[in-house]
Biopython code that builds the backbone (N, CA, C, O; Angstrom):
import numpy as np
from Bio.PDB.StructureBuilder import StructureBuilder

atoms = [
    (1, "UNK", "N", (0.866, -1.350, 0.152)),
    (1, "UNK", "CA", (-0.066, -0.052, -0.078)),
    (1, "UNK", "C", (0.906, 0.995, 0.122)),
    (1, "UNK", "O", (1.816, 0.905, 0.945)),
    (2, "UNK", "N", (0.646, 2.343, -0.897)),
    (2, "UNK", "CA", (1.318, 3.532, -0.854)),
    (2, "UNK", "C", (0.794, 4.418, 0.134)),
    (2, "UNK", "O", (-0.397, 4.344, 0.436)),
    (3, "UNK", "N", (1.572, 5.267, 0.681)),
    (3, "UNK", "CA", (0.996, 6.074, 1.817)),
    (3, "UNK", "C", (1.503, 7.543, 1.231)),
    (3, "UNK", "O", (2.289, 7.519, 0.285)),
    (4, "UNK", "N", (1.107, 8.721, 1.725)),
    (4, "UNK", "CA", (1.251, 9.721, 1.439)),
    (4, "UNK", "C", (2.433, 10.326, 1.745)),
    (4, "UNK", "O", (2.955, 11.213, 1.070)),
    (5, "UNK", "N", (2.955, 9.761, 2.972)),
    (5, "UNK", "CA", (3.833, 10.392, 3.764)),
    (5, "UNK", "C", (5.037, 9.395, 3.138)),
    (5, "UNK", "O", (6.044, 9.678, 3.785)),
    (6, "UNK", "N", (5.293, 8.577, 2.368)),
    (6, "UNK", "CA", (6.238, 7.716, 1.843)),
    (6, "UNK", "C", (7.250, 8.261, 1.004)),
    (6, "UNK", "O", (7.241, 7.977, -0.194)),
    (7, "UNK", "N", (8.356, 9.208, 1.610)),
    (7, "UNK", "CA", (9.148, 9.948, 0.969)),
    (7, "UNK", "C", (10.103, 9.419, -0.210)),
    (7, "UNK", "O", (10.753, 10.135, -0.973)),
    (8, "UNK", "N", (10.049, 7.951, -0.198)),
    (8, "UNK", "CA", (10.864, 7.310, -1.127)),
    (8, "UNK", "C", (9.899, 6.705, -2.286)),
    (8, "UNK", "O", (10.298, 5.876, -3.105)),
    (9, "UNK", "N", (8.659, 7.195, -2.252)),
    (9, "UNK", "CA", (7.933, 6.658, -3.288)),
    (9, "UNK", "C", (7.449, 7.554, -4.293)),
    (9, "UNK", "O", (6.790, 8.558, -4.024)),
    (10, "UNK", "N", (7.796, 7.170, -5.546)),
    (10, "UNK", "CA", (7.376, 8.190, -6.590)),
    (10, "UNK", "C", (5.979, 7.179, -7.228)),
    (10, "UNK", "O", (6.128, 5.959, -7.308)),
    (11, "UNK", "N", (4.907, 7.717, -7.571)),
    (11, "UNK", "CA", (4.146, 7.434, -8.302)),
    (11, "UNK", "C", (3.718, 8.366, -9.701)),
    (11, "UNK", "O", (3.102, 9.431, -9.732)),
    (12, "UNK", "N", (4.285, 7.550, -10.849)),
    (12, "UNK", "CA", (3.935, 8.410, -11.935)),
    (12, "UNK", "C", (2.538, 7.978, -12.694)),
    (12, "UNK", "O", (1.977, 6.882, -12.680)),
    (13, "UNK", "N", (2.138, 9.265, -13.398)),
    (13, "UNK", "CA", (0.560, 8.946, -14.005)),
    (13, "UNK", "C", (1.043, 8.932, -15.355)),
    (13, "UNK", "O", (1.590, 9.977, -15.706)),
    (14, "UNK", "N", (0.973, 7.953, -16.248)),
    (14, "UNK", "CA", (1.518, 8.000, -17.789)),
    (14, "UNK", "C", (0.443, 8.608, -18.689)),
    (14, "UNK", "O", (0.885, 8.903, -19.799)),
    (15, "UNK", "N", (-1.093, 8.920, -18.470)),
    (15, "UNK", "CA", (-2.139, 9.021, -19.169)),
    (15, "UNK", "C", (-1.993, 10.338, -19.763)),
    (15, "UNK", "O", (-1.447, 11.238, -19.125)),
    (16, "UNK", "N", (-2.382, 10.496, -20.785)),
    (16, "UNK", "CA", (-2.348, 11.977, -21.746)),
    (16, "UNK", "C", (-3.331, 12.808, -20.784)),
    (16, "UNK", "O", (-4.282, 12.397, -20.118)),
    (17, "UNK", "N", (-2.744, 14.262, -20.933)),
    (17, "UNK", "CA", (-3.412, 15.281, -20.273)),
    (17, "UNK", "C", (-5.077, 14.998, -20.103)),
    (17, "UNK", "O", (-5.719, 14.994, -19.052)),
    (18, "UNK", "N", (-5.533, 14.778, -21.394)),
    (18, "UNK", "CA", (-6.980, 14.946, -21.283)),
    (18, "UNK", "C", (-7.805, 13.638, -20.687)),
    (18, "UNK", "O", (-9.023, 13.616, -20.514)),
    (19, "UNK", "N", (-6.968, 12.648, -20.435)),
    (19, "UNK", "CA", (-7.494, 11.550, -19.649)),
    (19, "UNK", "C", (-7.242, 11.697, -18.285)),
    (19, "UNK", "O", (-8.068, 11.256, -17.486)),
    (20, "UNK", "N", (-6.218, 12.254, -17.892)),
    (20, "UNK", "CA", (-5.649, 12.622, -16.502)),
    (20, "UNK", "C", (-6.744, 13.520, -16.040)),
    (20, "UNK", "O", (-7.375, 13.198, -15.033)),
    (21, "UNK", "N", (-7.005, 14.528, -16.629)),
    (21, "UNK", "CA", (-8.108, 15.497, -16.338)),
    (21, "UNK", "C", (-9.570, 15.240, -16.407)),
    (21, "UNK", "O", (-10.441, 15.998, -15.981)),
    (22, "UNK", "N", (-9.763, 13.990, -17.038)),
    (22, "UNK", "CA", (-11.128, 13.549, -17.096)),
    (22, "UNK", "C", (-11.983, 13.933, -18.087)),
    (22, "UNK", "O", (-13.190, 13.695, -18.050)),
    (23, "UNK", "N", (-11.406, 14.537, -19.011)),
    (23, "UNK", "CA", (-11.855, 15.327, -20.487)),
    (23, "UNK", "C", (-12.215, 14.130, -21.441)),
    (23, "UNK", "O", (-13.222, 14.233, -22.142)),
    (24, "UNK", "N", (-11.340, 12.854, -21.507)),
    (24, "UNK", "CA", (-11.731, 12.075, -22.356)),
    (24, "UNK", "C", (-11.550, 10.757, -21.755)),
    (24, "UNK", "O", (-10.560, 10.695, -21.025)),
    (25, "UNK", "N", (-12.366, 9.480, -21.883)),
    (25, "UNK", "CA", (-12.194, 8.265, -21.504)),
    (25, "UNK", "C", (-12.576, 7.316, -22.565)),
    (25, "UNK", "O", (-13.585, 7.300, -23.270)),
    (26, "UNK", "N", (-11.510, 6.491, -22.529)),
    (26, "UNK", "CA", (-11.581, 5.719, -23.843)),
    (26, "UNK", "C", (-12.352, 4.366, -23.440)),
    (26, "UNK", "O", (-12.940, 3.757, -24.334)),
    (27, "UNK", "N", (-12.366, 3.928, -22.266)),
    (27, "UNK", "CA", (-13.075, 2.615, -21.765)),
    (27, "UNK", "C", (-14.456, 2.920, -21.680)),
    (27, "UNK", "O", (-15.247, 2.245, -22.339)),
    (28, "UNK", "N", (-14.870, 3.880, -20.932)),
    (28, "UNK", "CA", (-16.338, 4.186, -20.367)),
    (28, "UNK", "C", (-17.186, 3.842, -21.632)),
    (28, "UNK", "O", (-17.863, 2.821, -21.507)),
    (29, "UNK", "N", (-17.261, 4.355, -22.569)),
    (29, "UNK", "CA", (-18.182, 4.385, -23.870)),
    (29, "UNK", "C", (-18.236, 2.960, -24.295)),
    (29, "UNK", "O", (-19.286, 2.456, -24.693)),
    (30, "UNK", "N", (-17.085, 2.291, -24.213)),
    (30, "UNK", "CA", (-17.436, 0.875, -24.525)),
    (30, "UNK", "C", (-18.048, 0.069, -23.736)),
    (30, "UNK", "O", (-18.712, -0.853, -24.209)),
    (31, "UNK", "N", (-17.928, 0.287, -22.228)),
    (31, "UNK", "CA", (-18.672, -0.040, -21.238)),
    (31, "UNK", "C", (-20.006, 0.338, -21.416)),
    (31, "UNK", "O", (-20.776, -0.184, -20.610)),
    (32, "UNK", "N", (-20.534, 1.143, -22.293)),
    (32, "UNK", "CA", (-21.962, 1.697, -22.121)),
    (32, "UNK", "C", (-22.335, 2.687, -21.040)),
    (32, "UNK", "O", (-23.480, 2.856, -20.618)),
    (33, "UNK", "N", (-21.044, 3.441, -20.560)),
    (33, "UNK", "CA", (-21.329, 4.314, -19.306)),
    (33, "UNK", "C", (-21.323, 5.714, -20.401)),
    (33, "UNK", "O", (-20.667, 5.831, -21.437)),
    (34, "UNK", "N", (-22.149, 6.560, -19.870)),
    (34, "UNK", "CA", (-21.700, 8.100, -20.364)),
    (34, "UNK", "C", (-20.621, 8.590, -19.968)),
    (34, "UNK", "O", (-19.779, 7.905, -19.387)),
    (35, "UNK", "N", (-20.474, 9.847, -20.218)),
    (35, "UNK", "CA", (-19.274, 10.639, -19.725)),
    (35, "UNK", "C", (-19.431, 10.987, -18.211)),
    (35, "UNK", "O", (-20.568, 10.943, -17.741)),
    (36, "UNK", "N", (-18.396, 11.325, -17.424)),
    (36, "UNK", "CA", (-18.589, 11.518, -15.840)),
    (36, "UNK", "C", (-19.017, 12.903, -15.780)),
    (36, "UNK", "O", (-18.985, 13.640, -16.765)),
    (37, "UNK", "N", (-19.402, 13.249, -14.675)),
    (37, "UNK", "CA", (-20.046, 14.333, -14.406)),
    (37, "UNK", "C", (-19.051, 15.363, -13.424)),
    (37, "UNK", "O", (-18.448, 14.716, -12.568)),
    (38, "UNK", "N", (-18.860, 16.392, -13.406)),
    (38, "UNK", "CA", (-17.983, 17.355, -12.463)),
    (38, "UNK", "C", (-18.882, 18.502, -12.159)),
    (38, "UNK", "O", (-19.440, 19.303, -12.908)),
    (39, "UNK", "N", (-18.873, 18.353, -10.697)),
    (39, "UNK", "CA", (-19.680, 19.630, -10.144)),
    (39, "UNK", "C", (-18.659, 20.730, -10.243)),
    (39, "UNK", "O", (-17.516, 20.692, -9.788)),
    (40, "UNK", "N", (-19.358, 21.932, -11.046)),
    (40, "UNK", "CA", (-18.605, 23.107, -11.236)),
    (40, "UNK", "C", (-18.162, 23.663, -10.243)),
    (40, "UNK", "O", (-16.968, 23.954, -10.303)),
    (41, "UNK", "N", (-18.943, 24.035, -8.926)),
    (41, "UNK", "CA", (-18.915, 24.555, -7.862)),
    (41, "UNK", "C", (-17.630, 23.966, -7.001)),
    (41, "UNK", "O", (-17.165, 22.856, -7.259)),
    (42, "UNK", "N", (-17.101, 24.808, -5.956)),
    (42, "UNK", "CA", (-16.325, 24.165, -5.146)),
    (42, "UNK", "C", (-17.108, 23.024, -4.113)),
    (42, "UNK", "O", (-18.324, 22.840, -4.070)),
    (43, "UNK", "N", (-16.228, 22.427, -3.426)),
    (43, "UNK", "CA", (-16.670, 21.663, -2.438)),
    (43, "UNK", "C", (-17.596, 22.420, -1.168)),
    (43, "UNK", "O", (-18.578, 21.887, -0.650)),
    (44, "UNK", "N", (-17.040, 23.806, -0.788)),
    (44, "UNK", "CA", (-17.439, 24.222, 0.234)),
    (44, "UNK", "C", (-18.680, 24.777, -0.289)),
    (44, "UNK", "O", (-19.527, 24.825, 0.602)),
    (45, "UNK", "N", (-19.101, 25.219, -1.424)),
    (45, "UNK", "CA", (-20.424, 25.432, -2.106)),
    (45, "UNK", "C", (-21.318, 24.551, -2.135)),
    (45, "UNK", "O", (-22.509, 24.767, -1.914)),
    (46, "UNK", "N", (-20.738, 23.296, -2.459)),
    (46, "UNK", "CA", (-21.612, 22.052, -2.523)),
    (46, "UNK", "C", (-22.287, 21.935, -1.345)),
    (46, "UNK", "O", (-23.501, 21.984, -1.149)),
    (47, "UNK", "N", (-20.994, 21.705, -0.239)),
    (47, "UNK", "CA", (-21.492, 21.156, 1.291)),
    (47, "UNK", "C", (-22.204, 22.091, 2.065)),
    (47, "UNK", "O", (-22.769, 21.804, 3.120)),
    (48, "UNK", "N", (-22.174, 23.616, 1.360)),
    (48, "UNK", "CA", (-22.892, 24.382, 2.215)),
    (48, "UNK", "C", (-24.555, 23.785, 2.137)),
    (48, "UNK", "O", (-25.067, 23.735, 3.255)),
    (49, "UNK", "N", (-25.170, 23.477, 1.361)),
    (49, "UNK", "CA", (-26.498, 23.127, 0.963)),
    (49, "UNK", "C", (-26.798, 21.653, 1.686)),
    (49, "UNK", "O", (-26.324, 20.582, 1.306)),
    (50, "UNK", "N", (-27.775, 21.869, 2.916)),
    (50, "UNK", "CA", (-28.077, 20.924, 3.501)),
    (50, "UNK", "C", (-28.678, 19.733, 2.934)),
    (50, "UNK", "O", (-28.738, 18.674, 3.559)),
    (51, "UNK", "N", (-29.204, 19.919, 1.548)),
    (51, "UNK", "CA", (-29.615, 18.943, 1.053)),
    (51, "UNK", "C", (-28.848, 17.824, 0.262)),
    (51, "UNK", "O", (-29.338, 16.785, -0.180)),
    (52, "UNK", "N", (-27.572, 18.240, 0.175)),
    (52, "UNK", "CA", (-26.632, 17.443, -0.652)),
    (52, "UNK", "C", (-26.126, 16.343, 0.489)),
    (52, "UNK", "O", (-25.952, 16.648, 1.669)),
    (53, "UNK", "N", (-25.939, 15.133, -0.009)),
    (53, "UNK", "CA", (-25.260, 14.026, 0.811)),
    (53, "UNK", "C", (-23.853, 14.380, 1.295)),
    (53, "UNK", "O", (-23.184, 14.858, 0.379)),
    (54, "UNK", "N", (-23.247, 14.296, 2.380)),
    (54, "UNK", "CA", (-22.047, 14.369, 2.855)),
    (54, "UNK", "C", (-21.420, 13.070, 3.684)),
    (54, "UNK", "O", (-22.105, 12.731, 4.649)),
    (55, "UNK", "N", (-20.322, 12.365, 3.464)),
    (55, "UNK", "CA", (-19.965, 11.553, 4.045)),
    (55, "UNK", "C", (-19.117, 11.757, 5.386)),
    (55, "UNK", "O", (-18.068, 12.401, 5.363)),
    (56, "UNK", "N", (-19.570, 11.238, 6.439)),
    (56, "UNK", "CA", (-19.009, 11.505, 7.614)),
    (56, "UNK", "C", (-18.377, 10.373, 8.614)),
    (56, "UNK", "O", (-19.047, 9.343, 8.693)),
    (57, "UNK", "N", (-17.232, 10.425, 9.351)),
    (57, "UNK", "CA", (-16.888, 9.318, 9.801)),
    (57, "UNK", "C", (-15.612, 9.817, 10.914)),
    (57, "UNK", "O", (-15.269, 10.924, 11.332)),
    (58, "UNK", "N", (-15.135, 8.481, 11.143)),
    (58, "UNK", "CA", (-13.959, 8.899, 12.024)),
    (58, "UNK", "C", (-12.977, 10.076, 11.454)),
    (58, "UNK", "O", (-12.801, 9.824, 10.262)),
    (59, "UNK", "N", (-12.285, 11.227, 11.813)),
    (59, "UNK", "CA", (-11.441, 12.049, 11.509)),
    (59, "UNK", "C", (-10.012, 11.283, 10.992)),
    (59, "UNK", "O", (-9.538, 10.405, 11.714)),
    (60, "UNK", "N", (-9.435, 11.597, 9.887)),
    (60, "UNK", "CA", (-8.407, 10.610, 9.560)),
    (60, "UNK", "C", (-7.131, 10.983, 11.015)),
    (60, "UNK", "O", (-6.347, 10.082, 11.315)),
    (61, "UNK", "N", (-7.087, 12.058, 11.623)),
    (61, "UNK", "CA", (-5.953, 12.000, 12.575)),
    (61, "UNK", "C", (-6.170, 11.052, 13.889)),
    (61, "UNK", "O", (-5.314, 10.753, 14.721)),
    (62, "UNK", "N", (-7.556, 10.654, 13.854)),
    (62, "UNK", "CA", (-7.757, 9.369, 14.891)),
    (62, "UNK", "C", (-7.649, 8.106, 14.136)),
    (62, "UNK", "O", (-7.684, 7.068, 14.797)),
    (63, "UNK", "N", (-7.542, 8.042, 13.052)),
    (63, "UNK", "CA", (-7.332, 6.496, 12.508)),
    (63, "UNK", "C", (-6.014, 5.908, 12.864)),
    (63, "UNK", "O", (-4.936, 6.495, 12.770)),
    (64, "UNK", "N", (-6.200, 4.709, 13.277)),
    (64, "UNK", "CA", (-4.798, 3.795, 13.737)),
    (64, "UNK", "C", (-4.341, 3.336, 12.436)),
    (64, "UNK", "O", (-5.141, 2.693, 11.756)),
    (65, "UNK", "N", (-3.307, 3.544, 12.036)),
    (65, "UNK", "CA", (-2.603, 2.927, 10.730)),
    (65, "UNK", "C", (-2.169, 1.527, 11.099)),
    (65, "UNK", "O", (-1.633, 1.114, 12.128)),
    (66, "UNK", "N", (-2.608, 0.785, 9.785)),
    (66, "UNK", "CA", (-2.286, -0.958, 10.027)),
    (66, "UNK", "C", (-1.168, -1.161, 9.133)),
    (66, "UNK", "O", (-0.895, -0.534, 8.110)),
    (67, "UNK", "N", (-0.466, -2.285, 9.756)),
    (67, "UNK", "CA", (0.623, -2.565, 8.934)),
    (67, "UNK", "C", (0.499, -3.743, 8.072)),
    (67, "UNK", "O", (1.420, -4.056, 7.317)),
]
sb = StructureBuilder()
sb.init_structure("model")
sb.init_model(0)
sb.init_chain("A")
sb.init_seg("    ")
for serial, (resi, resn, name, xyz) in enumerate(atoms, 1):
    if name == "N":
        sb.init_residue(resn, " ", resi, " ")
    sb.init_atom(name, np.array(xyz, "f"), 0.0, 1.0, " ", f" {name:<3s}", serial, name[0])
structure = sb.get_structure()
């Protein structure tokens, strides 16, 4: 498992820029899926509306890492 704190780990993404940004997906249309949807507002704008679902749980600072 990669951890964001592993200083010796480098993760490269070799996708084209359009695929990396989600502008073009080659596999989804073949699977019969439509294009992805991106919310144009910010997360704080989305979560400010109480009718929108928001996941809650244990704060990451309280999670005990497993080895």
